[in-house]
C-alpha positions in Angstrom: 47.4 152.3 126.3 46.9 155.9 127.0 48.0 157.1 123.5 45.6 154.5 122.0 42.6 155.2 124.2 43.3 159.0 123.3 42.9 158.3 119.8 39.9 156.1 120.2 38.1 158.9 122.1 39.0 161.3 119.3 37.5 159.0 116.7 34.3 158.8 119.0 34.6 155.0 119.0 32.0 153.7 121.4 32.8 149.9 122.1 36.3 148.7 122.9 37.5 145.0 123.0 40.7 143.8 124.1 42.1 140.6 122.9 44.1 139.7 126.1 47.7 139.9 127.2 46.9 143.0 129.3 49.8 142.1 131.6 53.1 140.3 131.0 56.0 142.2 129.6 55.1 145.8 130.7 56.0 147.7 133.7 52.5 149.0 134.6 50.4 146.1 135.2 48.1 147.5 137.6 47.4 150.8 135.6 46.8 148.7 132.5 44.5 146.2 134.2 42.5 149.3 135.6 42.3 150.9 132.2 41.0 147.8 130.6 38.4 147.1 133.3 37.3 150.8 133.2 37.2 151.2 129.4 36.6 148.0 127.7 33.4 146.1 127.0 35.5 143.0 127.8 39.0 141.5 127.6 39.9 138.0 126.6 42.4 135.7 128.3 45.8 135.8 126.8 48.5 133.5 127.5 50.5 135.9 129.7 47.2 136.9 131.5 46.9 133.1 132.2 50.6 132.8 133.3 50.2 135.4 135.9 47.1 133.9 137.3 48.1 130.4 137.2 51.6 129.5 136.3 53.9 130.4 133.5 54.5 127.2 131.6 56.9 126.9 128.3 58.0 130.6 128.9 61.6 131.7 128.2 63.3 133.0 131.3 62.7 136.6 130.8 58.9 136.0 130.2 58.8 133.8 133.3 60.5 136.3 135.6 58.1 139.0 134.1 55.1 136.8 135.1 56.3 136.2 138.6 57.2 139.9 139.1 53.7 141.0 137.7 52.0 138.7 140.2 53.8 140.1 142.9 53.0 143.6 142.1 49.4 142.8 141.9 49.7 141.2 145.1 51.5 144.1 146.9 48.6 146.4 146.0 47.8 148.0 149.5 44.1 148.6 148.9 42.2 145.3 149.2 39.4 146.4 147.1 41.5 147.4 144.2 43.7 144.1 144.7 40.5 141.8 144.7 39.0 143.5 141.8 42.0 143.0 139.6 42.5 139.3 140.5 38.6 138.7 139.9 38.9 139.9 136.4 42.0 137.9 135.7 40.4 134.9 137.1 37.2 135.3 134.8 38.7 136.3 131.4 37.1 134.2 128.7 39.0 132.6 126.0 36.7 133.5 123.2 33.7 135.8 122.4 31.5 136.3 119.3 30.1 139.9 118.5 28.0 140.6 115.4 29.7 138.0 113.0 33.1 138.4 114.5 35.0 135.6 116.5 37.3 137.1 118.9 40.2 135.1 120.4 43.7 135.8 121.6 45.8 133.4 119.4 43.8 131.4 117.0 40.5 129.9 116.2 41.5 126.3 117.1 43.7 127.1 120.1 42.5 130.4 121.5 45.2 131.2 124.0 48.6 129.9 122.7 48.7 128.9 119.0 50.9 131.3 116.9 49.7 132.2 113.4 52.7 133.5 111.7 52.7 135.3 108.3 55.2 133.0 107.0 53.0 130.0 107.8 51.2 130.8 104.7 54.5 129.2 102.9 55.7 127.0 105.4 52.8 125.4 107.0 49.5 126.3 104.9 47.8 123.4 106.5 47.8 125.2 109.9 46.3 128.3 108.6 43.6 126.1 106.5 42.7 124.1 109.7 42.1 127.3 111.5 39.9 128.6 108.8 37.8 125.4 109.2 37.0 126.4 112.6 35.0 129.5 111.5 31.2 128.9 111.3 29.2 129.9 108.6 28.0 133.0 110.6 31.5 134.2 111.2 32.6 137.1 108.8 36.0 137.1 110.3 38.1 136.2 113.4 40.3 138.7 115.0 43.6 137.6 116.9 46.6 139.3 118.3 49.0 136.7 119.8 52.1 137.1 117.4 51.7 141.1 117.5 52.2 141.1 113.6 49.3 143.1 112.1 47.8 141.9 108.7 44.9 139.9 107.0 45.0 136.1 106.4 42.9 134.8 103.7 42.3 131.1 102.9 44.3 131.0 99.6 46.1 130.8 102.1 47.9 134.3 102.0 48.9 137.0 104.3 49.0 140.7 103.6 50.3 143.3 106.1 48.4 146.6 106.4 50.9 148.4 104.1 50.5 145.8 101.3 46.7 145.8 101.2 44.9 146.8 98.0 43.7 150.1 100.1 46.6 150.8 102.5 45.5 150.0 106.2 42.0 149.4 105.0 40.4 146.0 104.1 36.7 145.0 103.7 35.5 141.5 104.0 32.7 140.6 101.9 30.2 137.7 102.0 32.2 135.4 99.5 35.2 135.2 101.8 36.5 135.0 105.2 39.5 136.4 106.9 41.5 136.1 110.1 42.8 139.4 111.2 45.7 140.1 113.4 45.2 143.4 115.0 48.9 143.9 116.0 49.8 145.2 119.3 49.4 148.4 121.5 52.0 147.4 124.0 54.6 145.6 121.8 54.7 145.7 118.0 56.7 142.9 116.4 56.6 143.8 112.6 59.6 146.3 112.9 57.6 149.2 113.0 57.7 150.7 116.5 54.2 152.7 116.3 51.4 151.0 118.3 48.7 149.3 116.3 44.9 148.4 116.7 42.0 148.1 114.4 38.7 149.8 114.0 35.8 147.8 112.8 33.2 149.7 110.9 29.5 148.6 110.9 27.3 148.6 107.9 27.0 152.2 106.4 30.3 153.5 108.3 33.7 153.8 106.7 36.9 155.3 107.3 37.4 158.9 105.8 38.0 158.8 102.2 37.6 155.2 101.7 34.9 153.5 99.4 34.2 150.0 100.4 33.0 147.7 97.6 29.3 147.6 96.8 27.4 144.5 98.0 23.9 143.2 97.5 21.0 144.2 99.7 21.2 141.0 101.7 24.9 140.6 101.8 27.4 141.7 104.6 30.6 143.7 104.4 32.7 144.4 107.3 35.5 147.1 107.0 38.4 147.2 109.4 41.0 149.9 109.6 44.6 149.4 110.9 45.5 152.5 113.0 49.2 153.2 113.6 50.2 155.8 116.1 53.7 157.0 117.8 53.9 157.0 121.5 56.5 157.9 123.9 58.6 154.8 123.7 61.5 156.3 125.7 59.2 156.7 128.8 57.8 153.2 128.5 61.3 151.7 128.0 62.8 153.7 131.1 60.1 152.2 133.3 61.3 148.8 132.3 64.8 149.6 132.6 64.0 150.9 136.1 62.4 147.6 137.2 65.4 145.1 137.9 63.0 142.2 137.6 62.2 143.0 134.1 64.6 142.2 131.2 66.2 145.2 129.6 65.5 143.6 126.2 61.8 144.1 126.8 62.3 147.9 126.7 64.9 148.0 124.0 62.8 145.9 121.5 60.2 148.6 121.7 62.5 151.0 119.8 62.8 148.5 116.9 59.2 146.9 117.0 60.4 143.5 117.4 
């Protein structure tokens, strides 16, 4: 998160939204929560946030142990004001928000907290993808999700393109004649076999990534350009903090090196 926020500051991005799962698998839940509270306009409720605040259900053993450990870490905060502030935020996380034509959820439009939209679903379960597109209203240009930690763009053909296979690598413009569901990837735990962290920048009308020319649209049509950002960070340091925490499964650290 430190690496991502440094890059966001370098780009002079003014507004930050978090799609949830601030806590869950990592070894620094207090610090991550504080950063999100201080830096983000809002955060949504992810399934791990929900598990820590309420109860981990249908979790594997490692994820369940991590949820209970995270809860204890938050409870053990010696300063009451900080402890209360974190619990207050966790308990009030919304499950969806809409901002300027973007629908934002953690998992999917039809099940905002815990439905997985996998890239292979476009072949094995296209009905699931198409049903989620039906949940987008006319005013929604796109929906952004993160739950699977696999970045890319779903279109309602249906098809899925990872960032490296987009017509313009890492950049995509959504125009008025289509809708998209965009997986933003993950800052804390990428799972597309690329260990670099991933987030997206959404460019408003008249803005664009350097060197990119978006398609020309009519005067009364919209176009939303999104850019996938990949960054290296200190994986060794992050993994070591997990290894040094007996309550967390070592696999949670090992997987960071492989992006899985």
